[in-house]
N, C-alpha and C positions, 0 to 999 in steps of 0.2 A: 285279357291281354295285358301283359306286364308293361312296366314303364320303359324298359329297354326296347321292346318291340315297337312301342308307340314312337319313341324317339327316332328309331331307324326309319320307320315309315314316313315320319314327318320330314326327315332329311331327304329321303328318296323322292318323295312326291311334293316337296315344298315348292310353291309357286307353279305357274304354268307358262314356261317360256315358249316362244314361238317354235323353236327347234330344240328338241331335247338332244343333248350329246349322245353319241352312239354308246360310249362307255357307260353312261347312266342307264340307257335302255337295257344293255346286257346285265348290268348290276341288278336292275329291277327283276328281270326274269330269274337270275340266279337266286336272289333273295326269296322270291315267291316259291320256287321249287324247294329251297332249303326249309322254308317255313312250313310248307305242306308236309315235307318229310318228317320234320321234328314234331309236328302236330300229332302224328301217329295214325291217322285214319288210313293212309295209303299202306303203311306197314301192316296194319290189321287186315286189310283186304288182301294183301299179298299172302299173309299167313293162311287166310281162309281159302285162297285159291290153291295153296299147297295141299291142304287137306282134301279139297275137292278133287285135285289132280290125282292124289293117291287112290281115291275111291274109283275114279272113272278112267284112269289111264289105260287099263287093259281093254275095256270096251271101246274106248275112243280110238285106240290104235287099231283094233279089229275092224271097226267101221271105216276108218279113214284109209287104211292100207289094203282093204280087200280088193279094191279096183286095181291098185298098183301090183298086187300079187297076181291078179288075174291076167295082167299083161306081161307077167314075168320080169318085172323091173325091180322087184324089191331086193334081190340079191346083188345086182350089179350097181344100183344107184342108191337105193334106200339105205343100205348098210353103211356106205361111205358118208352119206348125208347125216345119219344119226351119229356116226363116229365123230364127225366134225362138230356137231352141236354139243356132244358130251365130252369134248376134248379137255375142258377145264377140270374134269374129275380125275385127270391123270391116268394112272394104270387101271383104275376102276372102269374107265370108259369102255374099254374093249369087252369086259365081262358083261356090263349092262347092255351094250349093243348086241352082243351075241344072244343074250336072253330075250331081248325084245324081238329080234329077227326070228329067233327060234319059236317064239309065240306066234308070230305072223305065219310061219310055216305050218303050225299046228291048226290054224284056222282053216277048216275044210268046208266044203259046201254042205256036207251032212251035219256038221256041227252048228252051222248057222241056219237053223230051221226052227219053225214054230216059236215057242216061247223064248228061245235063245235070242232070236233076232229082236224081239220086243225088249228084252232086258238090256241088250247091247245098245239099242237105239235110245232107250230111256236114259241110261247112264251117260251116254255121250252127249245127248241133248241137254241133260241137266247140267253138265259141266259147261257147255256153251252158254247156257242161260246165266250161270254164275259169272262167267267172264263178261257177258253183256251187262249184268248188274253193276259190276265194278267200273266198267267204262262209262255207263250211264251216270254213275255217281260223279266221276271226274267231269263229265260234261253237263252235270246238273239237269239230267233228264229224268222225269218222274214216271213217264209212260213207257213200259217195255213193249217189245213186239207182241203182236197177237200170236196165239198158239199156232195158227196156220202158217204165218210167216216164219215163226221159229223153226217149224218142222222143215219147210221147203228150203229156206235160205241156209240154215245151219247144216243140213244134210248135204246140200250142194257144195258148200265150202269144204266140208270135211272130206268129200270125195275128190274135188277138183284141185285143191291146193297141194296135197301130197303128189298128185299126178303131175302137175305143172312143175313142181320143184324137182321131181325125179327126172322128168324129161329134159329139163334145163341142164341138170348135172350130167345127164347122158349125152346131151348135145355137145357140151364143152369137152367131155371126156373123149367122144368120138372125133371131134374136131382136132383135139390135141394129138391124136394118134395118126393123122393123115400124113402122107409123104410131103405134101405141099407145105404144111405147117412145120414139119421137121426141117425143111429147107429154110423157111423163114426164120426159124430159131437160130440158124447159123449167121444171120445178118445181125450185126452188133446192136444197133438202136432198135430195130424191129423186134429182134429176139428178146431184148430186155423189156420192151413194152408188153409183148405177149406173155412173158413169164410173170410180169407184175399183174397183168389182167387176170391170169389164171389164179394167182394167189389171192386176188381181191374178190374173185367170184363168190366164194362162200359168204363173205361179209356183205356183198351187194345183195345176195339172196335174202340175208337176214334183214337188211334195211328195207328191201321191197316187201317182205312179209310183214314187218312191223307197220309199214305205211299202209298196206292193204287192210290190216286189222283196224288201224285208226280210222280209216274211211268207212269200213263196212260194219264193224261191231256196234258202235253207239247208235241208238235209235234216234238219230238226228242227222242233219246235213253237215258233213265235215268237208271243208274244201281241201283240194289236193295239196296245195303248197304248205299249209300248216301241218298236214299229216306227214308230208315228206320231211319237213324240218324235224318234227318229232321222231319220225322213223330213223333219220340219220343220227340224231342225238342218242336215241336208245341203242341203235346198232353200234355206234362208236363206244358207248358206255358198256354195252354187253361184251364187245371184243376186248376192251381194256380191262373190264372186270374179270373176264375169263382168264386173261394172262395173270392177273394178280391172284385169282383164286387158285390157279394151278401152282403158283409159287407158294401159296399158303398151304395147300395140301402137301406139297413136297417138304416144306419146312416143319410141318407138324405131323410128319409120318409116324413118329414114335408115340406121340400122344394119341393119335387116332387109333393106333394099335391096341389101346386099352379097351376099345369097344369090340375087339375081336371080330367076329362075323358080322356084327352090326355096323362096322366102320363104313362099309360101302353104302349102307342105307343112310347113315348120318351125313356123309359127304353129299350124296345125291339130294337129300332133302334141303340141305343148306344151299346148294347151287340152284335148286328149283325155286326156293324162296327169293334168292337174289335176282333170278331171271324174271320172275313175276313183278318184283319191285321195280326193276329197270323198265319193264314194259309199261307199268302204270305211270312212272315218272315221265316217260316219253309221251304218253297220252295226255298227261297234265300240261306238258310244254305245248303240245299241239293245240290244246284248249286255250291256253293263254295267247298263243300266236293269233288265233282266230278271234279271241275276245280279250284284247289288251285292257279293256276297261275293268276286267275282273282281277287284274294283277294285285291290286292293293287289298281287296276284300278277301280273295281266295275262296275257301270253302266255308267261311263264316256266314252265318245266316243274316241276311239283310233285314233292316228294319225300315218300315215305311209308315209315315203318319197317315191318318185317315184322309187328310186333304190330298196327299200325294196319291193315295190309292184311288180316290174319286177322280182326280184329274187323269190318271193313267187309264182308268176304266172308260171314261168318256173319249179319250184319245184313241184307244184301241178300237172301240165301237165305231168311232168316226172314220178311221182309216179303213177298217174292214167293210163298213157299210158303203163307203164311197167308191171303193175299187173292186169289190168282189165280182161285179158283172163285166169288168173289162177282160178281153180275151188274154189268155196266157198270163193271168195275174192272180195272185192269191197270197195273202200275208201269212208267213210263218212267224213263230216266236223269234227266230234269229233275225229276220228282216225287220220285224217291229222293233227289236232292241237296237238295231243299227239306225233305224229311222228316228227313233225317239231319244237316242243316246242314253238309254236306261239299261242297266245290266239285265241280262236275260233272266237270271234267277229272281229278279224283282218283278218282272212281267209274268212269269209262270203262274204265281198264285192268283194274279188278277185274271188271267185268261181262264184258269181253272174255275174260279168263282163265277165268271160270266157263263162258262159252259155248263156248270152245275145248275145255274139259274135258268137254263134254257134259252139264253140269248145268243150264244155262239155254238157252233158245232164244228167238228174237225172232219176233213175229207180223208180219203185213204192215203193221200200224200202229205198229211199233217198240215194242210192249209186251213186257216180259220175263215169261216163264212158265217153270215147271219143265220140263226136258226129259224127265223120266220121273217115275214115281210117287214120292211123298215117302218111302215106305218103302224105296225102292231107292237113295236118296241118302244115303250114309254121311257123317257129319260129318268123318271122316278124309279123304274125297275133297275136301271143300270146302277143308280146309287145304292139301291137296296141290296144288290148282289154283292157289293164289296163292303157294305157297312154292317152286314148281319150274316150269321151262319146258324146251322142247326144247334151247334154246341152253345153258342151265345144265347140263342132263343130259349133253350132249355134252362140255362143258368139264370136267365132273367126271370123266367116263370117261377123258379123254385126259390129265388131270393126275396126276402122281406125288405123291400126298398123303403126308404124314408119318403113320406108323401110329398114333401116339398121338393125333393130331388126328382121324383116321378113327374110332378107338375112342370118343372122347368124343362126336363128332357122332352116331354110331350109337346111343349110349346116350340121347342127347337125343331122337332119333327114336323109339326104343322107348318112352321115357317118355310121349311125346305119344300114341302108339298105345294104350298101356295106359290113359291117362287118358280118351281118347275112347271106348274100348271099341267096342261094336257099335251105339252110338247112331246114329240116323238123323235126317234132317230132320223127319220126322213127330214124333219124340220132342221135338225142339226147339220145334216149333209147339205141341204139346200142353202143354208146360211153360210156354210163354209165355201160352197162353190159360187157364192154371190148371185144366187137366183132370185134375190129380192125378198126372201123370207127372213125375218129377223126373229131370233130366239130371245125374247125380251126377258130381262132379269129385273123384276120389280121388287122393291122392299115389301115385306109382308105388312098387312094392315095391323095396326095396334088395337 
């Protein structure tokens, strides 16, 4: 991180006033998004999603719109919907829309049979998995959905979302054509409001779709309000960016003509890239709204000392061991981060180490619970889980260490063992609850 960035962050986060001015809060969010954009990771993932979209767009549309076509809605509502999404492409939008709808028309029941269905499903689910990977990166989630959840949840969304959007567009189109509404249009104020609502409907659908994706796609719990804020931001940016892109296409019409028949492909790819980038920026904002403690660090890898890792490990095991038996309670990484005021991505490696050591396990709802009885979890095991790993053990065995260094480190290890004694997690929980049990910390014998 260069000197300029450090100075900016020092100024933005200097001191801890009781009430941070609103303008400073907005500036922090703007800086964090700009920093993440300039860092390049989001742009690379947007480019990757463009490539994935090119490969999977045809199978994805076939699977997603098969139900819409079965209900006979694709011509009346799907075509105007696609036309609106592709409007920034200018005159090319009509051609692309006609080709897409023409493809949907060609998808017949006999074509979707046998191996064709498997190929379509595999391509569509692969793209959905790639999108989830990008969203999980934004939310700093290391564990993707299981294969069973991917199949059921992705397929449900690909079938339901196009249907809901088409039915919504159809509802508003039908409503706008009724005689009662036509009479309301003649009333000055009411007519103006109705006209404005009709014009905003496509953008509201975009915001609702983005919000839904921010809640559903990441393999973690995303609250509705942060997702809505991110969706509104991305929707407004997408609408504004679409207008600018349309002007850009119109202004560079002669230059685009150099590409001849490839011009439409070039323009479509560019808009697809910008759309994915806007979607990821909205997801990043939703993440920061829900996790404001991550604003300064961003996507940079956190560093934690051994002392901090040990304290966090004991704290996590204490909270999980104390509360796991309570009804309707179970600690997730998000709730642990909020409880300890420690960034989630600092806790994730701790929880992963404890899980790998067989001290914690995750439920189907991603809740952390003890992997075995509290009386069978020694405090020494908790320390070992975060102070060692397979890689370190292998490196230690292969290295020819100095004998004096080995003697000192062995004495340190022995001192830790003697200090912890035979105490277990149950003793730690009882001591925290004031049950009269004391976890004594005695200096080691010389």
